[in-house]
Each structure stands twice: as C-alpha cells, then as structure tokens.
C-alpha positions as CSV (number, residue, x, y, z in Angstrom):
1,M,33.5,6.5,-13.8
2,R,30.0,6.9,-15.3
3,I,26.7,6.9,-13.3
4,E,24.4,5.7,-16.0
5,P,24.7,2.5,-16.1
6,A,24.4,2.1,-12.2
7,V,21.2,4.5,-12.4
8,S,19.7,1.7,-15.4
9,L,20.4,-1.2,-12.9
10,V,19.0,0.7,-10.0
11,S,15.7,1.6,-12.4
12,D,15.7,-1.4,-13.9
13,L,15.6,-3.3,-10.2
14,I,12.5,-1.0,-8.8
15,A,10.4,-2.1,-12.3
16,T,11.3,-5.4,-11.7
17,W,10.9,-6.2,-8.0
18,W,9.8,-2.9,-6.1
19,T,6.3,-2.3,-8.5
20,P,5.2,-5.4,-8.7
21,L,5.8,-5.8,-4.9
22,F,3.7,-2.6,-3.9
23,V,0.4,-3.3,-6.0
24,A,0.2,-6.6,-4.6
25,L,0.7,-4.6,-0.7
26,F,-2.1,-2.4,-1.7
27,L,-3.9,-4.8,-3.3
28,V,-4.1,-7.1,0.7
29,V,-4.7,-3.2,1.7
30,I,-7.9,-2.8,-0.2
31,A,-8.8,-6.6,0.6
32,Y,-8.4,-5.9,4.5
33,A,-10.8,-3.2,4.4
34,C,-12.8,-4.2,2.6
35,W,-13.6,-8.0,4.3
36,P,-16.5,-8.1,5.6
37,R,-15.2,-9.2,8.8
38,N,-13.4,-6.0,9.7
39,Q,-17.0,-3.8,8.6
40,A,-17.8,-3.3,12.8
41,K,-14.1,-1.9,13.6
42,F,-14.3,0.3,10.1
43,D,-17.8,1.6,10.8
44,E,-17.2,2.3,14.1
45,A,-13.6,4.2,13.4
46,S,-15.6,6.1,11.1
47,K,-17.9,7.8,14.5
48,M,-14.9,8.4,16.1
49,P,-14.7,12.1,14.1
50,L,-18.4,13.1,15.5
51,R,-18.5,11.5,19.0
52,E,-18.2,14.6,21.9
53,D,-16.0,13.3,24.8
C-alpha cells in the first residue's frame, strides 16, 4: 500500500479549499474588529486590565 498518493490528495484538498476558506475567515475577523460600530466595545475591553476591582 502506497501512502504518497493519499498524502498528495490530502495536500491538494487542503491547498484548494481550506487555505482560501481560512484567508476569508481571517479577513472577516479583521473587518469585524475594524468596523466603527464595534469600536466602543473594543475600547472598553482594552481598558479591562487597568481597572481596579
């Protein structure tokens, strides 16, 4: 039984489908983080470590 064709098939599937999917997901996360409507939430979250309880 040869393993190389199976590894090549998996590698081709990953390169074909998963890489663009994760790039798109990354861009969605960046757009969400930079969206002006979310600025107040992220500003408040950035001050959490400095807050005294």
